[in-house]
N, C-alpha and C positions, 0 to 999 in steps of 0.2 A: 640516174634516171633507172628506175626499177620497170621493167616490162612486164613481168609475171612472177606471182610468187605461188608457188606448187608445193602443197601440203599431201602427202600420201599416208593413208592409216592401213595398216596390214593387221590382218588377224592371223597371228601366229599360229594358233590352234587349227585353224582352218588350211593353212598351208603344210603343217606337219601330217596332218590327216591325209591331204592329196599327196604328199610324196610317199607316206607310208603305203597308200593304196596303190600307186605305181611299184613300189618296190616289191610289194606282194604280188602284184600281177606278172611282174618279171620274174620273181623268183619260182611263180608256178610254171611259167612256160620254160624254165630252164632246169629246174630239179626234178628228177626222175626220182631218186631215192636219197635217202640221208641216214647217217650213222648216230650214234648216241652223242658224239662230240659236236656234231652240225646241230643237234636237237638243244643241245645244251646253250650254244651260241644264239640260235633262231628264238629259242622260248625265254631265254634268261632264268631258266631254271638248273639247279645242280643237277650231276648225274645220280647222286642218291635220290634226290627228290622223285627223277623222271623215273627211276627203277621203281620206287616204291608205289608210286601215284600211278603211273600210267604203263609201265612194259611189264608188268606183272599180270595186268588184265587181261583174261582171256581174248579179248577183241583184237588187242595189239599183239598177243602172240600168235593170232593166226596170219598176221601181216608180216611177221618177221620172218626174214629169209637168211639163211646162213648155211655154208658148208660145214661140215665136220670140224669143230674148234677153229672156225673161221669167224672173220669180222661179222658183226651183226647189221643188218641193211633193214629199212623200211621204205615201202614206196611212199613218197612224198604225200600225194594228195590224200590216199586212203586213211593214212595214219593221221593226218593232219586232221580230217574229219572224226576220227574215233577219238583223238585226244581232246577235240570240242566237247563232243558227247559227255565224256568223262568229267570234265569240268561243270557242263551243265548239271550234272547229277550232284555235286557237292552243296 
């Protein structure tokens, strides 16, 4: 005897977008700065591409923080906005 037959349809794209939004929100709350290695991971772009297309841009140069011959760092939020601006210009 079957009591109930339940079917659930799942929109995978909508779930993926929701998860990505939550991840972005969490990252924004936790990331203060990032380096080129973190940029490479988060943007799925190579170091060479980031250097050529983003990091040589004067707007990104203004955000770069570095001690003499030290590791280069960028504040996460402002640099992300500049990267979006650069991409919008393509």
